[in-house]
C-alpha positions in Angstrom: 49.0 -59.5 1.0 48.6 -56.0 2.3 45.8 -53.9 0.7 46.9 -51.5 -2.0 46.0 -47.8 -1.7 45.4 -45.6 -4.7 47.7 -42.6 -5.0 47.0 -39.4 -6.8 49.0 -38.5 -9.9 50.6 -35.7 -7.8 51.9 -38.3 -5.3 53.2 -40.5 -8.2 55.0 -37.5 -9.7 56.6 -36.6 -6.4 57.9 -40.1 -6.0 59.2 -40.4 -9.5 62.6 -39.2 -10.7 61.5 -35.9 -12.2 63.2 -32.6 -12.5 63.2 -30.4 -9.4 61.4 -27.6 -11.4 58.4 -30.0 -11.9 58.4 -30.9 -8.3 58.2 -27.3 -7.3 55.2 -26.7 -9.5 53.1 -29.5 -8.0 51.9 -27.6 -4.9 50.5 -24.9 -7.3 48.4 -27.3 -9.3 45.5 -27.4 -6.9 44.3 -26.1 -3.6 45.1 -22.7 -2.2 48.8 -22.7 -2.6 49.7 -19.5 -4.5 46.1 -18.1 -4.2 46.1 -14.6 -2.8 43.0 -14.7 -0.5 43.5 -11.2 0.7 43.4 -9.6 -2.7 40.5 -11.9 -3.6 38.6 -10.4 -0.7 39.5 -6.9 -1.9 38.2 -7.6 -5.4 35.0 -8.9 -3.9 34.5 -5.7 -1.9 35.3 -3.6 -5.0 32.8 -5.5 -7.2 30.1 -5.3 -4.6 30.8 -1.7 -3.9 30.5 -0.8 -7.6 27.2 -2.7 -8.0 25.8 -1.3 -4.7 26.8 2.3 -5.7 25.0 1.9 -9.1 21.9 0.5 -7.3 21.9 3.5 -4.9 22.3 6.0 -7.7 19.4 4.4 -9.6 17.3 4.4 -6.4 18.0 8.1 -5.8 17.2 8.9 -9.4 14.0 6.9 -9.2 12.9 8.5 -6.0 13.5 12.0 -7.4 11.6 11.0 -10.5 8.7 9.7 -8.4 8.6 12.8 -6.2 8.6 15.1 -9.2 5.8 13.1 -10.9 3.8 13.1 -7.7 4.2 16.8 -7.3 3.2 17.4 -10.9 0.1 15.2 -10.4 -1.0 17.2 -7.3 -0.5 20.5 -9.1 -2.1 19.6 -12.4 -4.9 17.2 -11.4 -7.6 19.9 -11.4 -6.1 22.2 -14.0 -7.9 22.9 -17.3 -6.3 22.0 -20.6 -4.9 25.5 -21.2 -3.3 25.6 -17.7 -1.1 22.5 -18.5 1.2 24.3 -20.8 3.8 25.2 -18.1 4.5 21.5 -17.7 5.0 21.0 -21.5 8.5 22.6 -21.2 11.6 20.7 -20.2 15.2 21.6 -19.3 17.3 21.6 -22.4 20.2 19.9 -20.5 18.1 17.1 -19.1 16.3 16.6 -22.5 19.7 16.1 -24.2 20.7 13.6 -21.5 17.6 11.6 -22.2 17.9 11.8 -26.0 21.6 11.0 -26.2 22.1 8.6 -23.3 19.1 7.4 -21.3 16.9 6.6 -24.3 19.5 6.2 -27.0 20.2 3.0 -29.0 23.8 1.8 -29.0 24.6 3.3 -32.4 21.9 4.9 -34.7 18.5 3.3 -34.6 18.5 -0.5 -33.9 17.8 -1.6 -30.3 14.9 -4.1 -30.0 14.8 -5.1 -33.6 16.7 -8.4 -33.8 20.0 -8.4 -35.7 19.6 -10.9 -38.7 22.4 -13.0 -40.1 19.9 -14.2 -42.7 16.1 -14.3 -43.2 16.0 -17.3 -40.9 18.7 -16.6 -38.4 18.8 -13.8 -35.8 21.4 -13.2 -33.1 19.3 -11.2 -30.7 19.0 -7.6 -29.8 21.6 -4.9 -29.1 21.8 -3.3 -25.7 21.1 0.4 -25.5 23.8 3.1 -25.1 23.4 3.3 -21.3 23.3 -0.5 -20.9 26.4 -0.8 -23.1 28.3 1.7 -20.9 27.3 -0.1 -17.7 28.1 -3.6 -19.2 31.4 -2.2 -20.5 32.4 -0.8 -17.1 31.4 -4.1 -15.5 33.5 -6.1 -18.0 36.5 -3.8 -17.6 36.3 -3.9 -13.8 36.3 -7.7 -13.9 39.4 -7.7 -16.2 41.2 -5.3 -13.9 40.4 -7.4 -10.8 41.5 -10.6 -12.7 44.9 -9.2 -13.7 45.9 -7.5 -10.4 48.6 -10.1 -9.7 52.0 -10.2 -8.1 54.1 -10.2 -11.3 57.5 -9.8 -9.7 57.6 -11.4 -6.2 56.8 -15.0 -7.1 57.5 -17.8 -9.6 55.6 -18.4 -12.8 53.7 -21.3 -11.3 52.6 -19.2 -8.3 51.5 -16.4 -10.6 49.4 -18.9 -12.6 48.0 -20.3 -9.4 47.0 -16.8 -8.3 45.3 -16.2 -11.6 43.5 -19.5 -11.3 42.2 -18.6 -7.8 41.2 -15.1 -8.8 39.3 -16.0 -12.0 37.4 -18.8 -10.2 36.6 -16.5 -7.3 35.3 -13.7 -9.5 33.2 -16.2 -11.5 31.5 -17.3 -8.3 30.9 -13.8 -7.1 29.4 -12.9 -10.4 27.2 -16.0 -10.3 25.5 -14.6 -7.3 24.6 -11.5 -9.3 23.6 -13.7 -12.2 21.1 -15.7 -10.2 19.6 -12.6 -8.6 19.1 -10.9 -11.9 17.4 -14.0 -13.4 14.8 -14.2 -10.6 11.2 -13.3 -11.3 10.9 -12.2 -7.7 14.1 -10.1 -7.9 13.5 -7.4 -5.2 15.4 -4.8 -7.2 12.7 -4.8 -9.8 10.1 -3.0 -7.6 12.6 -1.1 -5.5 14.5 0.4 -8.5 11.5 0.3 -10.9 13.7 -1.4 -13.5 12.1 -3.9 -15.8 12.7 -7.6 -15.7 13.7 -7.3 -19.4 16.6 -5.0 -18.4 17.8 -7.4 -15.6 17.5 -10.3 -18.1 19.7 -8.4 -20.5 22.3 -8.0 -17.7 21.8 -11.6 -16.8 22.8 -12.8 -20.3 25.9 -10.6 -20.5 27.1 -11.4 -17.0 26.7 -15.1 -17.9 29.1 -14.6 -20.8 31.6 -12.9 -18.5 31.3 -15.9 -16.1 32.0 -18.3 -18.9 35.2 -16.3 -19.8 36.4 -16.3 -16.2 35.7 -20.0 -15.9 37.7 -20.7 -19.1 40.6 -18.7 -17.6 40.3 -20.7 -14.4 40.5 -24.0 -16.3 43.3 -22.9 -18.6 45.4 -21.8 -15.6 44.7 -25.1 -13.9 45.7 -27.0 -17.1 48.9 -25.1 -17.6 50.3 -25.8 -14.2 49.2 -29.4 -14.3 50.7 -30.0 -17.7 54.0 -28.6 -16.5 53.9 -30.7 -13.3 52.4 -34.1 -14.3 52.0 -34.0 -18.1 49.0 -34.9 -20.2 48.8 -38.4 -18.9 48.8 -37.1 -15.4 46.0 -34.7 -16.2 44.0 -37.6 -17.7 44.5 -39.6 -14.5 43.4 -36.7 -12.4 40.2 -36.2 -14.4 39.5 -39.9 -14.2 40.0 -40.3 -10.5 39.7 -36.9 -8.7 36.1 -35.9 -7.8 37.2 -32.3 -7.2 38.5 -32.0 -10.7 35.5 -33.9 -12.2 33.0 -31.5 -10.5 34.9 -28.5 -11.8 35.0 -29.9 -15.3 31.2 -30.8 -15.2 30.4 -27.2 -14.2 32.6 -25.8 -16.9 31.0 -28.1 -19.6 27.5 -27.1 -18.4 28.5 -23.4 -18.7 29.8 -23.9 -22.2 26.6 -25.8 -23.3 24.5 -22.9 -21.9 26.5 -20.3 -23.9 26.2 -22.4 -27.1 22.4 -22.6 -26.8 21.9 -19.0 -25.6 22.1 -17.1 -29.0 18.8 -15.6 -30.0 18.5 -17.8 -33.1 18.5 -21.0 -31.0 16.7 -19.5 -28.0 13.7 -18.3 -30.0 13.5 -21.2 -32.5 13.4 -23.8 -29.6 12.3 -21.7 -26.7 10.7 -24.4 -24.6 13.6 -26.8 -25.1 16.0 -24.0 -24.3 14.2 -23.1 -21.1 14.0 -26.7 -19.8 17.7 -27.4 -20.8 18.7 -24.1 -19.3 17.1 -24.9 -15.9 18.6 -28.4 -15.8 22.1 -27.1 -16.6 21.8 -24.4 -14.0 21.1 -27.1 -11.4 24.1 -29.1 -12.6 26.3 -26.0 -12.4 25.2 -25.2 -8.8 25.5 -28.8 -7.6 28.9 -29.4 -9.2 30.3 -26.0 -8.1 29.1 -26.6 -4.5 30.8 -30.1 -4.4 33.9 -28.6 -6.1 34.2 -26.0 -3.3 33.2 -28.3 -0.5 35.7 -31.1 -1.2 38.7 -28.8 -0.6 36.9 -26.7 2.0 37.5 -23.6 -0.1 36.7 -20.2 1.4 34.0 -19.7 -1.3 31.6 -22.1 0.5 29.4 -19.3 2.0 29.1 -17.8 -1.5 27.9 -20.9 -3.2 25.5 -21.7 -0.4 24.1 -18.2 -0.6 23.6 -18.6 -4.3 21.8 -21.9 -3.8 19.7 -20.3 -1.0 18.6 -17.5 -3.3 17.8 -19.8 -6.1 15.8 -22.2 -3.9 14.0 -19.6 -2.0 12.9 -17.8 -5.2 11.4 -21.1 -6.4 9.6 -21.5 -3.2 8.2 -18.0 -3.4 6.9 -18.7 -6.9 5.3 -21.9 -5.8 3.6 -20.2 -2.8 2.4 -17.3 -5.0 1.0 -19.8 -7.6 -0.9 -21.8 -4.8 -2.3 -18.6 -3.3 -4.0 -17.4 -6.5 -4.9 -20.7 -8.0 -5.9 -23.2 -5.2 -8.7 -23.0 -2.7 -11.2 -25.4 -1.1 -13.5 -24.8 -4.1 -11.0 -26.0 -6.6 -8.2 -24.7 -8.8 -8.1 -22.1 -11.5 -9.8 -22.8 -14.8 -9.1 -21.1 -18.1 -11.4 -20.4 -21.0 -9.5 -20.3 -24.3 -11.3 -18.7 -27.3 -9.8 -19.2 -30.7 -9.8 -15.9 -32.7 -9.3 -15.2 -36.3 -5.8 -14.0 -37.2 -4.0 -16.7 -35.2 -4.5 -15.8 -31.5 -6.6 -16.8 -28.5 -8.5 -14.7 -26.0 -7.6 -16.3 -22.7 -9.5 -15.8 -19.4 -8.3 -17.3 -16.2 -10.9 -17.7 -13.5 -8.7 -17.5 -10.4 -9.5 -18.2 -6.8 -8.7 -14.9 -5.1 -8.7 -11.2 -5.9 -5.8 -10.3 -8.2 -3.9 -7.2 -7.2 -2.0 -5.8 -10.1 -1.1 -2.5 -11.8 -1.0 -1.3 -15.4 1.7 -2.9 -17.5 2.1 -6.0 -15.3 2.4 -9.5 -16.7 1.8 -13.1 -15.6 3.2 -16.5 -16.3 0.7 -19.1 -17.4 0.9 -22.8 -16.8 -1.5 -25.0 -18.7 -0.6 -28.6 -17.9 -3.0 -30.2 -20.4 -1.1 -28.4 -23.2 2.5 -28.3 -21.8 3.0 -30.0 -18.5 6.0 -28.0 -17.1 6.2 -24.9 -19.2 5.2 -21.4 -18.3 5.1 -18.4 -20.7 4.8 -14.7 -20.0 1.7 -12.7 -21.1 0.7 -9.1 -20.5 -2.5 -8.7 -18.5 -5.1 -6.8 -20.5 -8.1 -6.8 -18.0 -8.7 -7.8 -14.4 -12.1 -8.4 -12.8 -12.5 -8.7 -9.1 -16.2 -8.9 -8.5 -17.5 -9.7 -5.0 -20.9 -11.1 -4.2 -23.6 -8.6 -3.0 -25.5 -9.4 0.2 -29.1 -8.3 0.5 -31.0 -8.4 3.8 -34.7 -9.1 3.9 -36.6 -8.6 7.2 -38.2 -11.7 8.6 -41.9 -11.8 9.6 -41.1 -11.4 13.3 -38.2 -10.2 15.5 -37.6 -13.7 16.7 -33.8 -14.3 16.8 -34.2 -17.9 15.7 -32.0 -18.7 12.7 -34.9 -20.6 11.2 -36.9 -17.4 10.9 -34.7 -16.4 7.9 -33.9 -12.9 9.1 -31.1 -12.8 6.6 -31.5 -14.1 3.1 -28.8 -14.2 0.5 -29.8 -12.8 -2.8 -29.3 -14.6 -6.1 -26.2 -12.6 -6.7 -24.7 -13.6 -3.3 -25.4 -17.3 -4.0 -22.9 -17.1 -6.9 -19.3 -17.4 -6.1 -17.1 -14.3 -6.3 -15.7 -13.7 -9.8 -12.0 -13.1 -10.1 -10.6 -13.3 -13.6 -7.6 -12.2 -15.6 -7.8 -11.8 -19.4 -4.9 -11.9 -21.9 -4.3 -12.4 -25.6 -2.0 -15.2 -26.6 -0.6 -15.1 -30.2 -0.1 -18.5 -31.7 3.6 -18.9 -32.5 5.3 -22.2 -31.7 5.2 -24.7 -28.8 2.6 -24.1 -26.2 0.9 -21.2 -27.8 0.5 -23.0 -31.1 -0.8 -26.2 -29.4 -3.3 -24.1 -27.3 -4.6 -22.3 -30.4 -5.0 -25.5 -32.4 -6.8 -27.2 -29.4 -9.2 -24.3 -29.1 -9.9 -24.0 -32.8 -10.7 -27.7 -33.0 -13.0 -27.6 -29.9 -16.8 -27.0 -30.2 -17.6 -23.4 -30.9 -13.9 -22.6 -30.9 -13.7 -22.6 -27.1 -11.5 -24.8 -24.9 -11.8 -25.0 -21.1 -9.3 -26.7 -18.8 -7.4 -26.3 -15.5 -4.5 -23.9 -15.4 -2.3 -21.9 -13.1 -1.1 -18.3 -13.2 2.0 -16.9 -11.5 2.4 -13.2 -10.9 1.8 -10.4 -11.1 5.3 -9.2 -12.2 6.5 -5.9 -13.7 7.7 -2.5 -12.8 5.8 -0.1 -15.1 5.8 3.6 -14.2 2.6 5.5 -13.4 1.3 7.6 -16.3 -1.2 9.6 -14.1 0.8 12.9 -14.0 1.1 13.3 -17.8 -1.3 15.6 -19.7 -0.8 13.7 -22.9 -0.3 9.9 -23.2 0.5 8.4 -26.6 0.5 4.6 -26.7 1.8 2.5 -29.6 1.0 -1.2 -29.9 1.9 -3.8 -32.4 -0.1 -7.0 -32.7 -0.6 -8.8 -29.4 1.3 -5.9 -27.7 -2.2 -4.3 -27.4 -2.8 -6.1 -24.2 -0.2 -4.2 -22.3 -1.5 -0.8 -23.6 -5.1 -1.7 -22.8 -4.2 -2.1 -19.1 -2.8 1.5 -19.1 -5.9 2.8 -21.0 -8.3 1.1 -18.6 -6.5 2.6 -15.6 -6.4 6.1 -17.0 -10.0 6.1 -18.2 -11.2 4.9 -14.8 -9.1 7.6 -13.3 -11.0 10.2 -15.4 -14.3 9.3 -13.8 -12.8 9.4 -10.3 -10.6 12.5 -11.0 -7.5 10.7 -9.9 -5.1 11.5 -12.8 -4.1 14.6 -14.7 -4.3 13.1 -18.2 -6.3 15.2 -20.6 -5.5 13.4 -23.8 -5.1 9.7 -24.5 -4.2 8.3 -27.9 -3.7 4.7 -28.9 -2.1 3.7 -32.2 -2.5 0.0 -32.9 -0.9 -1.7 -35.9 -2.1 -5.2 -37.0 -1.5 -7.2 -40.2 -5.0 -8.1 -41.1 -8.5 -6.9 -40.4 -9.3 -10.1 -38.5 -6.7 -9.3 -35.9 -8.8 -6.3 -34.8 -11.1 -8.8 -33.2 -8.4 -9.6 -30.6 -9.1 -6.5 -28.6 -12.2 -5.0 -30.2 -14.6 -5.8 -27.3 -12.3 -4.2 -24.8 -11.6 -1.1 -26.9 -15.3 -0.6 -27.5 -16.0 -1.0 -23.8 -13.3 1.6 -23.0 -14.7 4.0 -25.6 -18.1 3.9 -23.9 -16.8 4.8 -20.4 -17.3 8.2 -18.9 -14.4 10.4 -20.1 -15.2 13.4 -17.9 -14.4 15.8 -20.7 -11.1 14.2 -21.6 -10.0 13.3 -25.1 -9.7 9.6 -26.3 -8.5 8.6 -29.7 -8.1 5.1 -31.0 -6.2 4.7 -34.3 -5.7 1.4 -35.9 -3.5 0.6 -39.0 -4.1 -2.6 -40.9 -0.9 -3.2 -42.9 -2.4 -5.7 -45.4 -5.6 -3.7 -46.0 -5.9 -1.6 -49.1 -9.2 0.2 -48.4 -11.6 0.5 -45.4 -15.2 -0.5 -45.5 -16.9 2.0 -43.1 -19.9 -0.4 -42.6 -17.8 -2.8 -40.6 -15.7 -0.3 -38.7 -15.7 -1.1 -35.0 -17.3 1.5 -32.7 -15.0 4.3 -31.5 -12.0 3.3 -33.7 -10.4 5.0 -36.7 -9.1 2.5 -39.2 -6.4 3.2 -41.8 -4.9 0.9 -44.4 -1.1 0.4 -44.6 1.7 0.9 -42.2 1.6 3.7 -39.6 3.8 6.7 -40.3 5.2 6.8 -36.8 7.3 9.9 -37.3 4.3 11.9 -38.5 2.0 10.6 -35.8 4.4 11.5 -33.1 5.1 14.9 -34.6 1.4 15.8 -34.9 0.6 14.7 -31.4 3.6 16.5 -30.0 2.4 19.7 -31.7 -1.1 19.3 -30.2 0.0 18.0 -26.8 -1.4 19.1 -23.5 1.2 19.5 -20.7 3.9 16.8 -20.2 3.8 14.0 -22.7 4.8 10.4 -22.5 5.2 8.0 -25.4 5.0 4.2 -24.8 5.3 1.2 -27.1 4.7 -2.5 -26.8 5.2 -4.6 -29.9 7.7 -6.0 -32.4 11.2 -4.7 -32.2 11.0 -2.8 -35.5 8.0 -0.8 -34.3 9.7 -0.1 -30.9 12.8 1.2 -32.6 10.7 3.4 -34.9 8.8 4.9 -31.9 12.0 5.4 -30.0 13.5 7.3 -32.9 10.5 9.5 -33.3 10.2 10.2 -29.6 13.9 11.2 -29.4 13.4 13.6 -32.2 11.0 15.7 -30.2 12.5 15.3 -26.7 14.7 18.4 -27.0 11.7 20.5 -27.9 9.5 19.9 -24.9 8.7 17.6 -21.9 8.5 14.2 -23.5 9.3 10.9 -21.9 9.6 7.5 -23.6 9.2 4.0 -22.4 8.8 0.5 -23.9 7.6 -2.8 -22.7 9.6 -5.6 -24.2 9.9 -9.4 -23.8 13.3 -10.0 -25.5 14.2 -13.1 -23.5 
């Protein structure tokens, strides 16, 4: 008996007695028949041109901003306080652009404060006005590219096939941008000086566009197949055809990602979300690569490039982690000190000098607490202490080594000290487990092996501003301490033009002041070289202040900070150009943004925020 060969549902339909209209549709159900490759290439070029044009414009703007700030620093670095007033003025046109576009929330006030459906459910943050315009333009361009079809010169089946090819092609092109924007080592972050938080915002919204295009791709495939082979034929295809199975697997993984991506789920189960997200990303890349390879589609170079970017970025992260954490003397150790108020002071003893800048952050891996998870934390303080060599003359000029011509002092016998300090607030998952472990350890201190990855970030230099006003909420103090440390060190070395530095820190309880008190007291004792330093703390759950326990160099006030009044008062007393920065809860960031925008049109005031909204 001769061996039987399996036939596809398309072959079966062609051999059956079916209407000629159905027979004509079958070629358009799969493959490249009906797909307009030439227009696909044009849409690719258009999409890349628009993204590249935006990147070039941002780069030019950043270079101009950098040059202007550098020029201002050179001119003002040796000026007295009274001589800074020329730089306190700003162009009325540019200040209005900043207020109404560059620094404006989408509507009235809300930007980083999460939108609540109820007291327990949030749906994430809103993009800013500028971000919304860019995302809207990107969405509209994708819609236009998707609907540029030949509506008159071909049959309905061919038109649907063209839509299927176009939507799938655009989804894959956008996936390349998606992967790049999600990378911690995204080269555009340092080049354009745009924060990872901004790229992550674009990553989330581009992901939603990809899901929509993938759905269009599937629906178009389904419509032609239903017309050609019916529902039973589609079922047979999905049961037997690897090409269709891989496409369906990628689509299902995309839908699962979009279901688990809302802020309410992402924040409530962050660690589960992150692991699931990474696994699903691997499934999508693998299934899409197989889907494209099986029919030798022209998108093969694109998917291979995407996989290459994804894999090489992981390799870079591994190499960076090994460099800072592993040496012949061992691996990084971490000292975790449980503090009152629900936080830990965490110090990583790393293996090599850590090169960072103010506002940078790291990712911390602590395998004994959470084997595979890493969490971002702002770097508060960095110490790179090298051993000191002292030479003691030997008793004779004999060149023998045994004569002890060179002796290493007690300081030199100790290993170099390279450390990074952060504050970790105990929330859920890894941070809560770490806090509980430290609190239950002897003397409230837990020591174990750990790994850090970084530094990451794209914070702008504050050196050229005469007045720097920093707001912090809770654990956001760590980001601001790094800026303060840099500026105060610059005062002693005369490397910045800042004449006035003000920190406003809001915490819930008096105990939480202990999180950063040692660092703030240390900074307040450093040489200021005649500059002004003011540290203001607001304790929201405090009714009165006991002056006997007030930390050195700090002003303490009960209740919430009046952000509008603080900004207005400091603006009136500013010296030269002023910058206002915030790192903390979304509500505080929105309040500071609103207050900063109110004074922008009256003088040279810039605003920035450091946020971790992912």
